[in-house]
N, C-alpha and C positions, 0 to 999 in steps of 0.2 A: 504494500500500500504506500502511496506517495501523498504527501501533504505539501501544498504550495511549492511544487517543484517546476523544473523547466523541461523543455523537450529533451535535452541531453540526458538528464537523469532518467526520464521515461524510457528513452531509447536503450540505455544500458540494461535496465531491468527487463524490458520486453525481450531483448535478445537473449538474456540469461534464461528467462522463462521458456522461450521457444526452443532453446538448445538443450534444456534439461531432459535427460533420458531417464526413464523409469520402466522397470520390467513390467509393471502393471499399468494398465491404461488408467490415467488419472486426468481429471479436468483441471486446466490451469486458468487462472483468472488474474487480470490486472485491474486493480482498484485505485482510483485517484479521488482525493478531495481537493477540489480546485476552487480557489477564491476568485470570484467573478463579480463584475458589476451586475446588479440585479436586472438592469434594463437590457443587458446583452449576455445573459447567462448561458445561452445555448450556442453562441457564436464565438466564444473564447477561442483564440488560436490554438491553445493546447487541446481542446476538445475536437476541433476540426482536424488537427494533426492525427490524433488517435483514430478518428473515424475513417481516415484515408489509408491507414495501414492495412495491407493485404492479410497479414496474419492475425488481425484482431477482428472480432465481431462484437458489436455493441449489444449488450443485454438491456441496459436501462441507464437513464440519467435522471436524477431528481435534484431539485435545488430548494434550498431553504434560506431565509434571511438570517443574517448573523448580527450580533451586537458588537460594534467596534467603534473606536473614536480616532482611528488613524487617518481616515479619509473623509472628505466632505460628501461623497456619494454613498448610496446604500450598497453594501457588499453582501453577496449571497455566497453560500457554499454549495457548489455543484458536486454531487456524489455520482461518480460514473463507474460502471463495471463492464468489463469486456472479457470475452473468452479469448484465450491465446492458443493459436494453432501451431503445432510444431512443424 
């Protein structure tokens, strides 16, 4: 699971997950908690990047408002889960 990360850290984890070999068939998931602007929560570049990857399949994305005082705009937390294909 990644929280507030960048494309680069996502990429490393996705590659590790897809290359992981297991004698038993297991399902692999990539989960990200992404801080997004509430008015643009589904078009965050990190979400768009994940949705374009061939070895990932989106299961679901949900967003909920957060309480913070770092920004003047409302910030949401988008919770995304993708299956990882080897």
